C-alpha positions, 0 to 999 in steps of 0.5 A: 176811663173806658177801654176801646177795642178799635176794629178795622175790617179790610179786604185787599185794602193795603193802600187805605191801611198805609194812608189811614192806620198811622193816625189810628195808631197815634191815638193819644189815649191810655186804654185802647187796642187795635184789631185788624179784621182781615177778610182773606186779603191777598195784597200783603195787608197782614204782613205790612201791618205786622211789620209796621204796627206790631201791637195791632192784633190780627184777626185773619179769616178764611174768606171775605165776610164783608163788613158785617161778617168781618166785624162780628168775627173780630169781636171775640178778639176784643178785650175792652168794654167798648167796641169801636167799628172803624172803616179802613179809610178813616183818619182820626184826630189824636184825641178822638177817644177822649171825647167818646170816653167823656160821652160814655161816662156822662150817662150809663144809658148810652150804649152807642156813640158816634163822633163828628164825621167829616170829609177826608178830602174836604174837611170843612164839610161833613161826610155823607155816611154819617155827618153829625148823626143819623135819623129816619124820616116818617117812611124810613128814609135815612138822613143826617144832621148835616146831610140830606139826600145828596146835599152835604152841609159845611161844618160851621159849628151848627152841630157842636153839641152832644145829642140823642140820635137815631143811628150812628154811622158804621164808618165810626160806631162805638158800642158797648160790647155787652150790648152788641153781644146781647143783640147778636151783633150785625145782621149778616144778611145785610152784607153792606149798607144800613146794617148799622141802622138796623143794629141801632134800631134794635139798640133803641128797642132794647131800651138804650140810648144813642148819642153823637158828640162833636168833641170827637172828630174823624175824617172819612174818605168814603165810597170804597166798598160801595161807590155812590151811584153804582147799581150794586149800591142801589140794590143794597140801598133799596133791599136793605131798607125794606128788610130793616123796616120789616124787622123793626117797625112797630106792629101797627105801622108795619104794613102801611109803611111797607106798602107806601115804600114799595109804591115809592120804590116803583116810582123811583124804578120807573124814573130810572128807566125813563132817565136812561138808567136801565141798570138802576131800574133792574137793581131796584126790581131785584131788590124788591124780589129779594125782599119778597122771597126772603120775607119769611126769613126776615119775619122770623128775625122780627119775632125774636128781636128782644123788645123792652118797647116798640119804639117809634124812632121815625121822625115826623118828616116826609123827606121826599116831599120836603127835599124834592118838592119844598126844596128843603136842603138842610137839616134845620129846615125840615122841622 
């Protein structure tokens, strides 16, 4: 039986903790611990958790280090062999760790696992952030089994399997502790958004496997730290995708893919401007400027990434063409 250290990062998230932490504490499994990684909350989160869930470990920090920094700083508090990064707005089934344990025991090459991610508000549907496991299209755009762009599928058992995926959602990501530490953890320059995809790509390049299992179910509220459609989310979306691609793309694909993405991003920026969304336009321009000005730093990270191989994790799908031009809205229709 694998041991799980469940790490929950929070910053002034007492409302979410009151709603979602009880289900995590009631997990029906013999070998797990819960670690609250508190990013200097001032809403009484630590006092409330300490009173109502005294067995929860408290990792209290002096500042708000975000998702990446909070999780990285909490890892030294973990005593189990599997780290399980869980958002503070996720409800879990009582037996959710049983399915993850079964998956890890099935193959020693598995380093990362993701449960089925369903919507907390409409649990018959998948949840945007990860659904049934993530992939990347030919140009590096993320999509999921069960979620293409903004179209989310209803869960009708179509992804009731255990299969290899490209990336696992940071809303509920399980990873072997030794692998996480070997790879240096989350890249804190990402701050929010796509940091888990960057980590998973590095996992792939180090020769490990990433899998999804339907035998573990969690329910994600989503949109807490970065609400959909806000300029801040647009900024991180465009900036971090480019940083991720530069760090991890195979050498022979690097420049062609980056040039193509910069061009498509400019089209998206122009579309935002013509659609009366000047803040989105500005966010995309700022994202590009940040990417370009930090390129030297990003390239140094690319050079030190351990690679047993340069894996081409990109799928043969052009998502923009398939979704917007051909009208393919569901994962099976893309292939």
